[in-house]
LUMFI-310267 format. One record per residue: x, y, z of N, C-alpha, C in turn. Coordinates in steps of 0.02 Angstrom, whole numbers, plus 50000, padded with zeros to 5 digits. Each point is the difference from the previous one (the first is absolute). Last residue first. Example, Ala and Ser with C-alpha at 12.3 -4.5 7.8 and 13.67 -1.06 7.14 Angstrom:
BEGIN
ATOM  neast  nnorth    nup  caeast  canorth   caup  ceast  cnorth    cup
ATOM  50642   49888  50354   50042    50059  50003  49961   50055  50037
ATOM  50015   49714  49996   49955    50059  50000  50045   50060  50000
END
This chain:
BEGIN
ATOM  neast  nnorth    nup  caeast  canorth   caup  ceast  cnorth    cup
ATOM  49096   50043  54429   49984    49934  50025  50023   49939  49938
ATOM  50055   50225  49948   50042    49981  50059  49982   49923  50031
ATOM  49879   50128  49828   50045    49960  49964  50054   49972  50048
ATOM  49792   50111  50072   49994    49943  49974  50059   49958  49976
ATOM  50018   50223  50082   49982    49948  50057  49991   49937  49974
ATOM  50020   50159  49844   50067    49998  50029  49990   49938  50060
ATOM  49791   50093  49896   50045    49946  49955  50082   49987  50024
ATOM  49846   50131  50124   49977    49942  50006  50042   49954  49952
ATOM  50036   50234  49990   50039    49972  50067  49971   49919  49985
ATOM  49933   50128  49831   50074    49986  49993  50022   49970  50079
ATOM  49776   50081  49980   50010    49935  49968  50068   49982  49994
ATOM  49952   50172  50119   49971    49949  50039  50001   49948  49950
ATOM  50062   50211  49910   50039    49974  50041  49983   49938  50042
ATOM  49838   50090  49854   50059    49979  49954  50064   49973  50055
ATOM  49806   50111  50100   49985    49926  49975  50050   49967  49956
ATOM  50028   50232  50076   50011    49950  50060  49970   49935  49971
ATOM  49987   50172  49841   50089    49984  50019  49992   49950  50063
ATOM  49790   50061  49925   50023    49965  49942  50082   49982  50024
ATOM  49878   50149  50144   49973    49940  50010  50037   49940  49960
ATOM  50032   50232  49972   50042    49976  50066  49972   49931  49995
ATOM  49893   50115  49831   50062    49992  49989  50044   49981  50069
ATOM  49772   50055  50005   49991    49925  49956  50086   49989  49986
ATOM  49882   50088  50244   50031    50027  49941  50033   49955  49955
ATOM  49922   49950  50203   49933    50009  49956  50033   50036  49934
ATOM  50085   49814  50201   50004    50059  49965  49964   50010  49952
ATOM  49966   49810  50103   49997    50041  50058  50005   50075  49968
ATOM  50061   49794  49899   49925    50031  49970  50001   50052  50056
ATOM  50177   49863  50013   50005    50057  49949  49940   50029  49998
ATOM  50114   49820  50181   49930    50015  49978  50000   50063  49957
ATOM  50192   49897  50056   49945    49942  49998  49938   50019  50006
ATOM  50191   50149  49980   49998    49953  49954  49948   49945  49994
ATOM  50028   50166  50163   49974    50039  49946  50006   49954  49944
ATOM  50086   49932  50197   49933    50015  50014  49960   50023  49933
ATOM  50228   49983  50006   49995    49946  50003  49905   49982  49998
ATOM  50127   50206  50055   49998    49991  49931  49982   49930  49974
ATOM  50017   50074  50227   49947    50041  49969  49985   49976  49918
ATOM  50192   49921  50137   49924    49969  50024  49936   50040  49961
ATOM  50241   50072  49955   49976    49936  49971  49935   49964  50020
ATOM  50134   50228  49997   49943    49979  50049  49952   49938  49972
ATOM  50207   50114  49914   49990    50006  50063  49955   49978  50043
ATOM  50041   49955  49771   50072    49995  50027  49986   50009  50073
ATOM  49820   50010  49868   50016    49922  49974  50052   50007  50047
ATOM  49907   50208  50002   49959    49953  50036  50029   49931  49997
ATOM  50086   50170  49860   50020    50016  50078  49968   49949  50044
ATOM  49945   49994  49771   50066    49972  49996  50011   50014  50095
ATOM  49807   50074  49929   50003    49939  49983  50073   49960  50010
ATOM  49964   50224  49988   49981    49996  50062  49994   49911  50006
ATOM  50089   50102  49806   50034    50021  50050  49965   49966  50064
ATOM  49874   49988  49802   50059    49949  49981  50058   50015  50079
ATOM  49801   50132  49969   49983    49940  50024  50060   49963  49981
ATOM  50024   50221  49937   49991    49991  50085  49979   49937  50014
ATOM  50019   50055  49764   50067    49988  50040  50011   49983  50079
ATOM  49774   50022  49861   50047    49944  50001  50076   49989  50034
ATOM  49824   50184  50106   50033    49977  49942  50016   49942  49995
ATOM  49810   50050  50152   50063    50017  50006  50021   49979  49930
ATOM  49772   49979  50123   50002    50025  49946  50091   50031  49972
ATOM  49908   49877  50196   49983    50079  50015  50011   50026  49931
ATOM  50032   49770  50093   49934    50013  49940  49963   50073  50006
ATOM  50216   49902  50108   49979    49976  49944  49959   50004  49954
ATOM  50016   50083  50208   50055    50025  49979  49978   49995  49926
ATOM  49870   49872  50160   49974    50074  49984  50047   50035  49964
ATOM  50083   49806  50067   49936    49976  49950  49980   50083  49975
ATOM  50155   49976  50198   50042    49998  49916  49931   49991  49946
ATOM  49932   50031  50239   50021    50055  49953  50049   49984  49940
ATOM  49899   49811  50108   49960    50040  49972  50004   50084  49972
ATOM  50161   49844  50110   49989    49966  49926  49936   50038  49974
ATOM  50136   50033  50215   50005    50050  49948  49971   49979  49942
ATOM  50044   49838  50178   49942    50057  50024  49980   50052  49957
ATOM  50172   49830  49987   49954    49980  49961  49932   50046  50019
ATOM  50250   50112  50014   49977    49924  50012  49932   49990  49990
ATOM  50226   50140  49905   49950    50001  50028  49968   49948  50024
ATOM  50243   50138  49903   49955    49946  50050  49940   50002  50030
ATOM  50092   50199  49833   50020    49977  50062  49965   49939  50015
ATOM  49941   50140  49828   50073    49968  49963  50028   49970  50080
ATOM  49763   50068  49998   50029    49944  49958  50061   49994  49973
ATOM  49922   50217  50069   50002    49954  50075  50004   49935  49964
ATOM  49994   50161  49844   50079    50000  50032  49990   49955  50070
ATOM  49809   50031  49857   50043    49976  49960  50069   49995  50038
ATOM  49815   50105  50106   49990    49936  49997  50060   49951  49955
ATOM  50000   50246  50021   50018    49971  50061  50000   49921  49992
ATOM  49913   50105  49810   50087    50016  50008  50013   49958  50062
ATOM  49759   50026  49968   50043    49929  49953  50057   50007  49996
ATOM  49879   50179  50143   49995    49921  50005  50023   49947  49970
ATOM  50003   50219  49925   50044    49994  50062  49998   49933  50025
ATOM  49860   50061  49824   50057    49990  49970  50053   49994  50070
ATOM  49761   50020  50043   50025    49929  49975  50069   49992  49974
ATOM  49898   50150  50209   50013    50012  49924  50037   49919  49975
ATOM  49926   50007  50218   49936    50007  49973  50022   50019  49911
ATOM  50157   49859  50180   49982    50063  49966  49933   49995  49954
ATOM  50133   49828  50124   49917    49997  49994  49986   50069  49989
ATOM  50235   49945  50025   49965    49932  49947  49935   50008  50006
ATOM  50107   50171  50113   49998    50005  49926  49984   49946  49969
ATOM  50003   50010  50233   49945    50049  49974  50012   50005  49924
ATOM  50135   49835  50109   49933    49993  49992  49962   50047  49975
ATOM  50236   50009  50053   49990    49995  49935  49916   49989  49990
ATOM  50121   50002  50207   50015    50054  49973  49967   50008  49931
ATOM  49994   49822  50156   49944    50039  50004  50019   50068  49959
ATOM  50217   49882  50096   49916    49956  49998  49952   50052  49991
ATOM  50261   50013  49984   49950    50044  50025  49939   49982  49980
ATOM  50186   49865  49954   49979    50003  50082  49946   50057  50007
ATOM  50105   49930  49780   50073    50003  50044  49968   50011  50087
ATOM  49832   49990  49813   50035    49948  50007  50065   49996  50039
ATOM  49898   50211  49975   49941    49951  50021  50036   49929  50014
ATOM  50140   50167  49877   49994    50009  50068  49937   49948  50049
ATOM  50000   49997  49763   50059    49981  50020  49999   50012  50080
ATOM  49821   50101  49902   49999    49926  49987  50072   49958  50026
ATOM  50012   50237  49977   49955    49986  50041  49989   49915  50023
ATOM  50129   50079  49810   50026    50011  50053  49955   49985  50079
ATOM  49911   49990  49787   50036    49951  49988  50044   50001  50079
ATOM  49854   50196  49946   49969    49938  50015  50035   49933  49995
ATOM  50108   50173  49921   49978    50033  50062  49968   49936  50026
ATOM  50046   49996  49772   50056    49991  50045  49986   50002  50076
ATOM  49824   50049  49850   50025    49927  50000  50070   49987  50045
ATOM  49935   50222  49947   49943    49983  50044  50023   49908  50039
ATOM  50128   50115  49816   50012    50019  50060  49948   49971  50057
ATOM  49958   49950  49764   50043    49973  50021  50039   50020  50085
ATOM  49742   50010  49909   50047    50047  49991  50071   49948  50037
ATOM  49766   49939  50014   50027    49968  49929  50071   50047  49993
ATOM  49843   50030  50178   50027    49944  50011  50052   49973  49928
ATOM  49893   50252  50112   50013    49960  49927  50041   49937  50006
ATOM  49934   50169  50161   49940    49946  49994  50019   49989  49941
ATOM  50103   50174  50152   50003    49987  49919  49944   49961  49975
ATOM  50026   50031  50235   49982    50076  49958  49986   49986  49935
ATOM  50060   49820  50126   49946    50018  50014  49989   50060  49965
ATOM  50221   49931  49997   49962    49956  49984  49919   50006  49994
ATOM  50146   50127  50119   50016    50013  49929  49959   49947  49955
ATOM  50005   49983  50234   49955    50065  49975  50011   50016  49936
ATOM  50142   49817  50086   49919    49991  50010  49974   50054  49970
ATOM  50207   50052  50036   49998    49958  49933  49916   49982  50004
ATOM  50074   50122  50181   50004    50032  49952  49985   49964  49926
ATOM  50017   49892  50201   49939    50030  50002  50005   50052  49937
ATOM  50189   49904  50028   49946    49942  49978  49952   50017  50003
ATOM  50171   50133  50096   50028    49993  49910  49938   49959  49979
ATOM  50002   50037  50250   49983    50038  49948  50001   49989  49947
ATOM  50071   49845  50116   49922    49997  50002  49984   50065  49947
ATOM  50237   49952  49950   49972    49960  50062  49917   50007  49994
ATOM  50192   50061  49839   49983    50051  50049  49964   49965  50050
ATOM  50062   49906  49790   50056    49995  50048  49985   50047  50061
ATOM  49854   49991  49798   50000    49938  50041  50061   49985  50056
ATOM  50001   50195  49865   49948    50005  50058  49981   49937  50022
ATOM  50160   50009  49817   50017    50038  50071  49946   50007  50053
ATOM  49965   49883  49803   50050    49976  50038  50029   50021  50067
ATOM  49839   50111  49838   49973    49952  50033  50055   49954  50053
ATOM  50083   50166  49854   49957    50028  50053  49966   49939  50041
ATOM  50128   49939  49802   50043    50049  50062  49956   50004  50059
ATOM  49876   49923  49818   50034    49965  50026  50044   50001  50069
ATOM  49896   50165  49844   49953    49983  50055  50039   49947  50028
ATOM  50076   50133  49816   50032    50012  50047  49945   49952  50072
ATOM  49918   50006  49762   50061    49992  50004  50047   49993  50061
ATOM  49776   50078  49915   50000    49952  50058  50091   49963  50016
ATOM  49809   50191  49889   50069    49989  50008  50019   49965  50049
ATOM  49791   50050  49974   50014    50011  49954  50079   49989  49973
ATOM  49894   50004  50219   49974    49933  49969  50031   50002  49924
ATOM  50051   50143  50231   49998    50002  49927  49986   49937  49954
ATOM  50025   49998  50248   49926    50020  49961  49990   50018  49936
ATOM  50220   49960  50116   49960    49939  49996  49932   50007  49987
ATOM  50125   50187  50022   50035    49959  49941  49971   49932  50004
ATOM  49935   50153  50174   49994    50035  49923  50028   49944  49945
ATOM  50044   49938  50242   49923    49985  49969  50000   50046  49937
ATOM  50190   50036  50139   50012    49943  49961  49924   49983  49964
ATOM  50035   50139  50196   50021    50033  49922  50033   49961  49952
ATOM  49894   49932  50215   49936    50040  49942  50041   50027  49952
ATOM  50118   49884  50173   49966    49967  49950  49964   50013  49961
ATOM  50210   50118  50096   49934    49981  50023  49965   49970  49951
ATOM  50261   49947  50012   49957    50056  49986  49928   50002  50016
ATOM  50245   49890  50081   49937    49975  49971  49952   50072  50002
ATOM  50283   49939  50001   49955    50038  50008  49920   49976  49963
ATOM  50263   49949  50006   49943    49972  50072  49945   50042  49997
ATOM  50181   50022  49835   49990    50055  50048  49960   49986  50062
ATOM  50041   49867  49820   50054    50023  50002  50008   50046  50077
ATOM  49793   49922  49880   50040    49948  50044  50068   50018  50013
ATOM  49874   50149  49886   49957    49998  50062  50040   49935  50039
ATOM  50084   50050  49780   50020    50058  50033  49962   49997  50079
ATOM  49941   49839  49827   50071    49985  50034  50030   50061  50047
ATOM  49777   50030  49891   49996    49955  50077  50063   49971  49995
ATOM  50000   50160  49835   49971    50027  50064  50005   49959  50050
ATOM  50054   49933  49787   50044    50037  50040  49992   50026  50054
ATOM  49827   49903  49878   50050    49944  50003  50058   50029  50043
ATOM  49821   50145  49903   49982    49950  50070  50062   49966  50023
ATOM  49962   50175  49818   50078    49967  50019  49999   49972  50076
ATOM  49793   50151  49963   50029    49982  49950  50094   49980  50036
ATOM  49758   50043  50102   50052    49958  50013  50050   49978  49940
ATOM  49809   50163  50064   49972    49947  49966  50076   49953  49997
ATOM  49950   50172  50133   50011    50031  49935  49981   49950  49941
ATOM  50040   49963  50232   49942    50018  49998  49980   50040  49937
ATOM  50219   49889  50063   49940    49958  49990  49923   50029  49982
ATOM  50195   50143  50037   49996    49955  49934  49947   49967  49985
ATOM  50027   50116  50224   49988    50038  49934  49983   49968  49939
ATOM  50091   49885  50176   49931    50009  50007  49975   50047  49955
ATOM  50218   49977  50008   49983    49925  49985  49916   50017  49991
ATOM  50129   50177  50084   49979    50025  49918  49990   49915  49979
ATOM  50048   50037  50227   49937    50047  49975  49987   49978  49946
ATOM  50201   49909  50068   49928    49957  50022  49938   50024  49989
ATOM  50202   50129  49959   49997    49941  49946  49942   49970  50017
ATOM  50057   50165  50150   49978    50026  49938  49993   49941  49962
ATOM  50095   49943  50186   49934    50016  50007  49967   50023  49948
ATOM  50231   49969  49974   49957    49932  50007  49935   50007  50018
ATOM  50137   50196  50004   49990    49987  49937  49974   49919  50004
ATOM  50043   50104  50205   49945    50038  49958  49990   49967  49937
ATOM  50180   49920  50143   49931    49966  50012  49951   50038  49947
ATOM  50269   49977  49986   49933    50037  49948  49936   49968  50031
ATOM  50186   49839  50086   50002    50078  49986  49926   50012  49952
ATOM  50029   49793  50098   50011    50043  50062  49994   50074  49962
ATOM  50105   49820  49831   49938    49979  50063  50007   50047  50044
ATOM  50095   49975  49769   50010    50071  50049  49937   49969  50067
ATOM  49984   49867  49817   50083    49985  50020  50019   50045  50043
ATOM  49777   49993  49950   50018    49951  50033  50071   49989  50006
ATOM  49916   50160  49873   49963    50024  50078  50028   49939  50030
ATOM  50047   49982  49765   50033    50057  50030  49988   49993  50077
ATOM  49869   49878  49865   50075    49960  50026  50028   50037  50026
ATOM  49791   50085  49943   49992    49964  50071  50059   49950  50011
ATOM  49995   50156  49797   50010    50038  50073  49993   49944  50057
ATOM  49981   49939  49755   50064    50029  50023  49995   50023  50075
ATOM  49809   49930  49865   50050    49941  49986  50069   50025  50036
ATOM  49820   50158  50002   49970    49923  50041  50058   49945  49988
ATOM  50027   50184  49858   50011    50030  50080  49978   49944  50056
ATOM  49993   49964  49770   50053    49999  50032  49999   50029  50054
ATOM  49805   50015  49903   50013    49935  49995  50079   49985  50045
ATOM  49920   50212  49944   49973    49993  50053  50011   49914  50012
ATOM  50056   50105  49798   50054    50030  50067  49984   49966  50047
ATOM  49869   49968  49808   50058    49941  50007  50044   50032  50073
ATOM  49729   50060  49984   50069    50003  49955  50046   49955  50034
ATOM  49773   50046  50065   50023    49940  49947  50057   50009  49984
ATOM  49905   50158  50140   49999    49937  50040  50027   49943  49946
ATOM  49990   50275  49996   50010    49963  49955  50028   49905  50027
ATOM  49951   50195  50131   49949    50020  49951  50010   49955  49942
ATOM  50138   49994  50193   49937    49985  50016  49959   50012  49960
ATOM  50244   50054  50005   49977    49965  49950  49926   49969  50014
ATOM  50130   50159  50137   50006    50035  49953  49963   49951  49936
ATOM  50050   49917  50229   49962    50053  50005  49984   50044  49925
ATOM  50170   49820  50016   49948    49979  50025  49920   50054  50003
ATOM  50239   50042  49940   49972    49982  49956  49915   49982  50020
ATOM  50148   50101  50162   49971    50048  49946  49956   49963  49943
ATOM  50102   49877  50164   49951    50014  50032  49959   50058  49940
ATOM  50208   49898  49944   49937    49941  49993  49940   50053  50038
ATOM  50206   50120  50017   49978    49987  49925  49943   49948  49995
ATOM  50100   50017  50204   49976    50048  49988  49960   50015  49925
ATOM  50145   49817  50062   49936    49991  50035  49957   50072  49992
ATOM  50211   49995  49894   49953    49947  49984  49946   50004  50030
ATOM  50155   50118  50096   49965    50036  49936  49970   49944  49966
ATOM  50111   49927  50194   49958    50048  50016  49964   50039  49936
ATOM  50174   49826  49951   49930    49986  50017  49953   50035  50032
ATOM  50219   49991  49855   49965    50053  50024  49922   49969  50013
ATOM  50178   49871  49931   50032    50047  50010  49968   50068  50034
ATOM  49900   49789  49909   50049    49980  50045  50033   50076  50029
ATOM  49868   50030  49820   49939    49970  50056  50048   49983  50056
ATOM  50095   50080  49802   49974    50044  50028  49970   49975  50080
ATOM  50077   49826  49830   50056    50031  50049  49974   50077  50048
ATOM  49856   49876  49855   50008    49973  50068  50057   50025  50025
ATOM  49949   50087  49803   49943    50025  50048  50029   49954  50057
ATOM  50125   49939  49819   49996    50085  50026  49962   50018  50048
ATOM  50002   49779  49921   50040    50016  50025  50009   50063  50029
ATOM  49834   49953  49833   49984    49984  50065  50048   50004  50065
ATOM  50052   50053  49761   49954    50046  50038  49985   49985  50069
ATOM  50120   49844  49883   50049    50059  50010  49945   50051  50033
ATOM  49902   49795  49934   50043    49994  50057  50042   50060  50005
ATOM  49750   49997  49911   50061    49993  49965  50052   50003  50053
ATOM  49770   50019  50044   50023    49922  49980  50077   50003  49964
ATOM  49862   50196  50070   49977    49950  50060  50028   49938  49994
ATOM  50018   50187  49825   50004    50021  50065  50010   49942  50070
ATOM  49900   49943  49780   50073    50014  49991  50027   50019  50066
ATOM  49791   49982  49998   50005    49944  49989  50068   49989  50010
ATOM  49889   50209  49959   50001    49981  50058  50026   49909  50020
ATOM  49976   50107  49774   50061    50034  50041  50008   49978  50082
ATOM  49828   49926  49836   50070    49955  49995  50053   50043  50037
ATOM  49766   50071  50018   50016    49938  50032  50067   49973  49993
ATOM  49917   50257  49983   50034    49954  49956  49998   49933  50025
ATOM  49915   50142  50141   49961    50015  49945  50018   49961  49941
ATOM  50141   50001  50191   49936    49955  50016  49945   50019  49947
ATOM  50201   50133  50013   50004    49933  49974  49936   49942  50011
ATOM  49983   50233  50060   50011    49980  49930  50022   49938  49986
ATOM  49988   50040  50234   49927    49990  49961  50007   50006  49918
ATOM  50184   50017  50131   49968    49939  50025  49944   49988  49952
ATOM  50119   50213  49999   50025    49936  49970  49978   49941  50010
ATOM  49902   50167  50138   49990    50013  49935  50031   49949  49946
ATOM  50063   49995  50226   49922    49973  49996  49989   50005  49926
ATOM  50204   50082  50050   49985    49945  50006  49949   49954  49986
ATOM  50017   50238  50047   50036    49990  49936  49990   49938  49980
ATOM  49933   50048  50210   49954    50032  49944  50022   49979  49931
ATOM  50137   49980  50199   49950    49938  49996  49952   50012  49943
ATOM  50175   50170  50044   50012    49933  49957  49951   49949  49997
ATOM  49955   50202  50142   49991    50018  49916  50025   49942  49961
ATOM  49997   49943  50234   49946    50007  49958  49987   50030  49931
ATOM  50239   49943  50068   49940    50009  50068  49933   50000  49947
ATOM  50249   49982  49943   49962    50063  49990  49937   50012  50051
ATOM  50149   49790  49957   50030    50052  50051  49973   50055  49996
ATOM  49932   49850  49842   49986    49973  50068  50013   50046  50041
ATOM  50074   50054  49779   49933    50014  50015  49974   49964  50072
ATOM  50224   49968  49923   49979    50054  50000  49927   50030  50029
ATOM  50051   49766  49947   50028    50033  50067  49991   50065  50022
ATOM  49938   49921  49786   49947    49974  50060  50024   50024  50053
ATOM  50144   50020  49817   49947    50033  49995  49950   49997  50066
ATOM  50179   49857  49974   50022    50082  50027  49949   50048  49992
ATOM  49966   49769  49927   50013    50008  50083  50021   50069  50031
ATOM  49959   49949  49758   49934    50005  50039  50011   50005  50075
ATOM  50186   49967  49859   49981    50080  49985  49918   49985  50052
ATOM  50128   49799  49984   50028    50045  50034  49983   50068  50007
ATOM  49893   49844  49870   49987    49978  50069  50051   50054  50035
ATOM  49893   49984  49760   50068    50029  50027  49972   50000  50087
ATOM  49883   49935  49776   50017    49952  50040  50062   50029  50050
ATOM  49868   50109  49826   50072    49987  49986  50024   49951  50055
ATOM  49783   50100  50010   50007    49980  49941  50061   49977  49981
ATOM  49972   50080  50206   49959    49939  49985  49999   49977  49932
ATOM  50122   50210  50063   50006    49931  50028  49984   49942  49992
ATOM  49897   50192  49923   50041    49993  49960  50055   49935  50021
ATOM  49812   50077  50114   49980    49970  49952  50061   49986  49969
ATOM  50033   50132  50167   49981    49932  50018  49984   49963  49955
ATOM  50038   50225  49948   50066    49978  50025  49988   49917  50013
ATOM  49803   50132  49969   50047    49979  49923  50052   49966  50030
ATOM  49884   50078  50179   49964    49950  49954  50042   49980  49953
ATOM  50080   50189  50116   50024    49942  50021  49954   49940  49983
ATOM  50052   50197  49819   49956    50000  50073  50019   49922  50035
ATOM  50148   50156  49849   49964    49939  49979  49968   50004  50068
ATOM  50091   50230  49915   50024    49943  50040  49935   49954  49990
ATOM  50048   50201  49801   49951    49979  50070  50038   49933  50031
ATOM  50139   50163  49845   49959    49954  49994  49968   49988  50078
ATOM  50110   50243  49967   50031    49921  50014  49930   49958  49978
ATOM  49946   50249  49905   50036    49969  50068  50019   49924  49998
ATOM  49899   50171  49825   49958    49951  50028  50026   49954  50061
ATOM  50103   50194  49906   49928    50023  50010  49961   49934  50026
ATOM  50217   49990  49925   49997    50041  50063  49941   50015  50018
ATOM  50018   49888  49799   50025    49966  50041  50005   50035  50068
ATOM  49965   50148  49824   49950    49933  50016  50011   49958  50041
ATOM  50155   50142  49932   49975    50033  50043  49922   49969  50008
ATOM  50171   49903  49886   50029    50002  50053  49950   50036  50045
ATOM  49974   50000  49780   49976    49924  50011  50019   50004  50087
ATOM  50040   50188  49871   49929    49989  50002  49990   49939  50023
ATOM  50217   50060  49965   49972    50038  50047  49934   49994  50008
ATOM  50082   49888  49824   50031    49949  50058  49990   50052  50057
ATOM  49949   50068  49792   49962    49959  50007  50011   49959  50060
ATOM  50130   50193  49942   49933    50028  50020  49932   49923  50009
ATOM  50237   49957  49912   50000    50042  50069  49926   50015  50041
ATOM  50016   49945  49756   50014    49934  50043  50003   50025  50077
ATOM  49996   50171  49836   49939    49965  49998  50010   49930  50072
ATOM  50201   50109  49942   49944    50049  50040  49938   49963  50002
ATOM  50140   49907  49843   50016    49977  50083  49982   50032  50047
ATOM  49958   50045  49766   49977    49923  50013  50026   49985  50073
ATOM  50076   50202  49913   49922    50003  49995  49975   49932  50045
ATOM  50230   49998  49940   49994    50043  50056  49919   50016  50011
ATOM  50060   49888  49800   50018    49955  50048  49990   50039  50079
ATOM  49989   50133  49817   49933    49945  49986  50009   49955  50062
ATOM  50182   50144  49961   49936    50027  50023  49947   49987  49988
ATOM  50202   49900  49911   50010    50011  50073  49943   50024  50024
ATOM  49969   49862  49772   50020    50060  50027  50008   50004  50085
ATOM  49993   49755  49891   49967    50066  50003  50039   50049  50024
ATOM  50066   49811  49810   50012    50026  50071  49959   50055  50013
ATOM  50040   49899  49785   49966    49941  50045  49990   50044  50073
ATOM  50198   50074  49818   49910    49983  49996  50001   49943  50055
ATOM  50153   50206  50069   49997    49936  49969  49928   49958  49978
ATOM  50032   50281  50037   50002    49924  50041  50003   49951  49944
ATOM  50125   50239  49935   49925    49950  49996  50013   49941  50040
ATOM  50135   50232  50025   50012    49928  49987  49936   49984  50005
ATOM  50078   50249  49921   49957    49963  50049  50010   49908  49988
ATOM  50173   50199  49934   49953    49948  49976  49972   49959  50046
ATOM  50121   50273  50009   50013    49914  50016  49951   49971  49975
ATOM  50057   50218  49873   49966    49976  50049  50010   49935  50024
ATOM  50067   50126  49789   50061    49986  50067  49959   49983  50046
ATOM  49881   49988  49797   50015    50069  50024  50041   50013  50060
ATOM  49960   49772  49903   50018    50046  49940  50021   50079  50018
ATOM  50004   49831  50197   49969    49997  49944  50034   50031  49946
ATOM  50141   49866  50188   49964    50061  49998  49947   50000  49939
ATOM  50184   49854  50119   49922    49992  49999  49972   50054  49995
ATOM  50233   49980  49990   49963    49978  49946  49935   49999  50016
ATOM  50150   49936  50207   50008    50057  49946  49970   49977  49931
ATOM  49855   49924  50211   50075    49999  49982  50024   50055  49933
ATOM  49799   50021  50203   49991    49977  49932  50087   49995  49995
ATOM  49908   50013  50253   50010    50033  49946  50018   49973  49938
ATOM  49855   49881  50190   50036    50018  49979  50043   50046  49951
ATOM  49745   50008  50141   50043    49948  49932  50074   50034  50014
ATOM  49856   50056  50216   50014    50009  49931  50035   49974  49951
ATOM  49818   49931  50200   50070    50014  49984  50026   50013  49947
ATOM  49783   49903  50094   50006    50060  50008  50073   50033  49987
ATOM  49957   49774  50004   49965    50021  49928  50003   50082  50011
ATOM  50051   49865  50193   50051    49987  49952  49978   50050  49927
ATOM  49834   49966  50170   50049    50058  50019  50042   49998  49942
ATOM  49857   49832  49969   49972    50054  49983  50050   50070  50031
ATOM  50033   49767  50056   50024    50025  49938  49978   50068  49972
ATOM  49924   49927  50214   50072    50015  50001  50015   50006  49922
ATOM  49782   49930  50090   50027    50081  49974  50051   50016  49997
ATOM  49911   49775  50061   49986    50016  49923  50012   50082  49985
ATOM  50065   49908  50206   50032    49963  49952  49981   50025  49934
ATOM  49871   50080  50190   50075    50029  49983  50043   49980  49948
ATOM  49781   49896  50048   49999    50065  49987  50062   50028  49977
ATOM  50009   49792  50120   49986    50005  49941  49981   50046  49954
ATOM  50024   50028  50223   50060    49970  49985  50011   49999  49913
ATOM  49792   50041  50132   50054    50064  49996  50057   49992  49960
ATOM  49849   49801  50041   49980    50051  49947  50039   50065  49992
ATOM  50036   49846  50173   50039    49983  49936  49960   50041  49953
ATOM  49937   50066  50216   50056    50005  49992  50038   49960  49913
ATOM  49786   49970  50094   50015    50071  49969  50063   50011  49981
ATOM  49947   49775  50069   49980    50013  49939  50011   50067  49980
ATOM  50052   49964  50217   50037    49963  49966  49982   50007  49921
ATOM  49844   50060  50159   50051    50051  50005  50062   49977  49951
ATOM  49830   49853  50042   49968    50058  49961  50050   50033  49981
ATOM  50047   49807  50140   49997    49992  49932  49981   50057  49960
ATOM  49975   50016  50229   50081    50015  49989  50002   49981  49927
ATOM  49779   49990  50082   50025    50061  50013  50077   50015  49962
ATOM  49914   49779  50029   49968    50031  49953  50010   50075  49997
ATOM  50065   49879  50198   50044    49985  49927  49981   50015  49952
ATOM  49869   50047  50197   50069    50045  50001  50043   49979  49937
END
């Protein structure tokens, strides 16, 4: 509306300007005053007064004004044909508020869209997606205090509309599971639902279903998703987390999944054991993490849980399980197992780590190795033990 008003004001100014320009032309049409006495020519006729030097004749000035009038008329007709300037779209208006950090303007425009219902939700989603495509803009929107306050004020004043908007955003962003919008959904919505505990049960259920969907899609923003699971006290089906765990090429989120499954009782434990058997790669970091968890449970009282892996046919799994096995205190009965591990072709770093663990936590096994280093066939390990035995004898001798 304000653009149309400005357009018609401009038209009025053009007409006023044209009138002011045409006013002198009207005065030029008046007759010149009669000549004074003696102003006659040789034949008695009145002498015509010559224009002063440098002054444009009235007829030429009149023609110029008429030409200008035609130009203004054509300009006015062109403006009328084009119509008033197009109003800004909602997205352009919101982007303007974002660019100028205008919290008040952002609040007013978002409020207007929020109250429109689904039509307004569509405009807001388009704005969020446009910001998401330019990452710096989504960061400004979600981190600048003026803009964040504007949105929080809407949340506080219109919780019902906020719930409807969240429902719309969840359903219409499933084709972009890695978007920043979904990250913010998991960041905000559980807190919102817990604040309004008992309200919006359909939205709470939709969020739970969406958590399962997000997990099956690969678990982008998994940390935020697990926080949402915690806040909602929601335990998704175990199988929904397995696609993340079985993706050995990207193990960045494996630790979170393993920790979650480790806390899911026997069902989670069986899923982890199956993962080790299915992958069969004892050298993989995630497999090692699972084996460590199994060995730790064995040491804490689940006797016999680690034995199948200590005696596994796969040498990689057997070595990794044995390595973690000797990080707990062991008795002399495990000497043969220690000898077998030291002679299994492990790296120098692994030799140092396991000998250090034996020395600190299983001294009875360590002393037995020092007393008879020849029982170890690996030359490097035997040399280490012989050196350690000589050092120990020297220390004993010095003490004597």
